[in-house]
N, C-alpha and C positions, 0 to 999 in steps of 0.2 A: 410341857407342850404335849398335845395330842398329836400324832404322826396322821397325815391325811391318807385317807385309804381310797386307791383307783378302784373302780368298779371294772370286773371283767365278766365276760361270758364265757362259760365253760363249754367245750365240744360235744357233741352228741355222735354216739357210735353205733353201728347196726351190723349185725353180724350177717354177711351176705351168704357165705356158703362154708361148710365144713366136710372135709373129706372122709371123716371117720378114722375110726381105730383099727379097722379090719385089714387095712393094708399095710400097717406096721407091724400088726402081729403075724401076717402071712410072711413079710419080709423078716421078721426075727426067726419063724420056725422054719423058713428055709435055710437060714444058716445053720439051725440045729437039727433039721428032718426031725421035727418032734410034733408033728400036726397031731398025732393021737393024743397028746397030751392036754390039749386046749380044753377049757371048759366050756368053749363055744362050738356047738354041732357044726355049724357052716364052716368054721376053721377046720375041724376035727377031718371033716370030708372035703376039703377044699381041693385035694389033688385028684378026688375021683368025680365029685359033683361040685361045680364051680358056682355058687349063688351069691353074685357080687353085690345084690341089693340087701340081703342078709348080712353079710360080711360087712357092709359099710354102715350097718346099723347097731352094730354090737357096741353096750354099753360099758363092758370091763373087760379087761385083758390081766390075768393074774402074771402073764409072762412079762408083759410090758412093766407093769409095777416094778416085779423083781428087777429086772433089767435096769429101771431107771432109778431105782432107791438102793437096792443092794449092790449092782455092780456098776453102777453109774454109766452104763453104755448107752448113751444117748444118741448116738448116730441112727439107731432103729426108730427113733421117734419122730426123725426128719422126714418119714413117708406119711405123717399125718400134718394137713394143712389148714389154715383158716383164713379165709378173707373178711375185712372189715371195710365198711364204708364210714370214714370219719367226715364231718361235717362241722365246720366252723372252728377248726384249730387255726394257729397263727404260722406265718412265715418263719418266725423265729422258731416255733417246735419243728417246722418242716427240716430246718438245718439240723437240730438235734437228731431228729427221726432218720435222717438220711445217712448216718454215721453207722447205723446198723446194718451191715453188708447183705445179710442173707435175708432178703426181702424182696417180693417184687412190689413197686409202688408206682402208682400213676396220680399225677397230682393236676388239679384244675389249672390250666394254663392262663397265666396274667396276659399273655398277649393277645390269646384269643378271646378274653370274655371281659374286655374292661371297655368295651365301646360305649356304655351307658355314661362311665365317669368322663370319656373324651366328649361325649354329647353335651354334657352339662357344662363342660369348659367351654366349648364353642360356643354354645348358647349363652354363656354368662358374658362372652364378649358385647352382647347386644343388652346388657343389663347396666341401668345406671349404677347400683353397686354389684360388681361382679363377682367379688367373694361371697357377699351375702347370698346371692342366688346359688352360686356353687355349692356352699357350705350345707344350705338348706337341703338341696338335692342329694348330696353324698350322706348327709346324715341319715335319711331317709331309706338309703340304700343297705344300712347297716353291713358295713364293709370291714368293720374292724373288731377285733378281740376285746379291747377295751371299750367300755360303753360310757365312760364319763363323759358327758358333753363339754365341759371345761378343757379336758385335755385333748378330747376330739378337734376343737377349735384350732388348737395349736399342729395338731396333726394334718387337717385337711388343708390349713393355710399354708402349711409345707407343700403338700401335693399342689396345691392352685398355683403357687409362686413358682415351683419348678415347671409346671406346664407353660405358664406365662413365659419363664426365661427361654423355654423351647420356640414358643409362638413368636417371640419378639426377634430370634435369631434364624429361624428355619423358613424361607419363604415358600417353601413347600408344605409346610404345616398342616393347613386345612387340607390340602389333597391327600396327605398321608393320613389324616385323622378320620375323615368321612368318607362313605361309600360314594362312590361316581354318581350314582343316580339320586343321592341326596343332596349332593352339593347345589343345585338350584333353589332348595328351600332357604339358603343362607340369604340370597337376594331377597326372596320372596317375603321372608319375615324379619328383614331389615328393622331393627329397634324393639322387636318384640321377642324378649329371651324366652318367656314361658310358651310361646306358640312355635317359636323354633326347636325348643327342647322338644316338644312333644311331636312334632314332624320328624325330627331326627330318629326319635325312638320308636315311632311308627314306621318308618322307612327301613330298607335294607340295613342291616348293621354291617360294619367295617369289621370283618373277622381278624385278619391279621393286621394290628395296627402299628407293627414293628417294633423292634427291640429299643428304641429310644424311650418309648413310655413307659417301660418296665422299671426305669430308674426313679419313678416317682413314689413307688411304694415302699413302705417300712417293714419290719418285722411284726407290728400290728395288724397288718392286712390279713384277712381271714382266708384260708384256704380249704378246699375240700380234697378229698383224696380216696383212692381204695388201696389197701395194702394187704398183702398175701404173706403170712409167716408160716412155715413149718413150725411145729410146737416146740424144738429144741431152740431155735432163734428165740421164738416167744419167750421162752422161759429166759432166756439172756435178757430180752427188752424188760420182762416183768421184774427181774431181779435188780437191773440197774435204774429202771425208770419208775417203778412203783417204790421208791425209796426216797426218805428224807434227805438224802444229799443231791437228788435231782431237783432240776428248775421246776418250779412249782407248776407250769403250763405243761410240761410234758408229764408231770405227775397226774395231773387231771386227765389227760388223754390214756396214760397207761391205766388208770384206776377204770375209767369208761370202757376201755377194751376188755380188762377182765371182768367187768359184770356181765358183759354178753358171751363170755368165753363157756362153753358148757362146761360143767364139773367134770364130766368124764376125762378131759383133757387137763384140768387144772389139777386132778387127782396124780397127774404123773409129773408135773412141773413146779407144783406150788405146794410146800410142807403144810401149810395151813388146811389143806383139801385132802391131804395124803390119807388120812384114816376116816374121812367123813363118808 
């Protein structure tokens, strides 16, 4: 019997900024007072003529390579950092990712960015088949890492049922879900789900929909985030997550991050690039 394969979407990663290797080499040479030994002229002369632009553009540092691979003195490379924009990973990956302590991480807020989902549900209350309407709208939003439509029918139905559960028990549900200026649309488009949805989408968005709505989403929900690692922490991340022992979704993310990491950093933290 052949195992059913669920379809997934992989994340995309963009390198937003890199600090360069120069600060890390200056940190190391400050420890040893060995500026004159650098192969990089801008480092050699740093204490007399500080050219920060040139320092941040160096492509190689023999000292950093020696410290990283011979002496395993990795604290020095904490002075080099990389920032990545991650698009389309999952909340499940986010839980794993957040276990890496030494990083700066800013994540797309569920509470502040799900007004379209809430609008689709509120409009579905005017539809003859509320779930069919809601399913069509959420499917078009591409909110999930799993892209298999049969699976998403289960996922989206669960979201719909949880929203409906809240709606039936909370008298203030609509007031909490819809921007005050958009509330009149509900009476204006009574019985017309499509027109109500369009009006709500084109009206003022309810930015903070409250914590209760956060409970409707699962680990399959897509998130975007910006993460900044120093390259010592990035080494630890790649060692653990670009590994067959890691969960496949976070492997995908680690691999995508590694693909956009410049080789000059990988040479200090990944043996495959050490001699290249």
